[in-house]
Phi, psi and omega in degrees: 000133181264335180199148171209165177254022184300325180293328180262001188297140174234154183307327183274354183257140178290146179277135177244136175218135182246145175051053183260143174254131184236132175243127175252111184257136177261176181305130179096342177282154178229161181237129180271106183294325180295319181270349181056047179203161177299144177286176180305134181292129180291164176306138184302320180295324177293316179299317179294322179295320178296317180296318180296319180295320180293331181284343182286000000 
């Protein structure tokens, strides 16, 4: 992110962020903090099994 107004933010003011990278991770996905990126995506069948188990 190159800029944001978070320091000046007030509840009534919209938040601004520029040049942001966003990762949306689903159940079973992991994030590598050292590399600052999502880890290898798990096998789709494993991911679906984790989601199904969480829904129970």
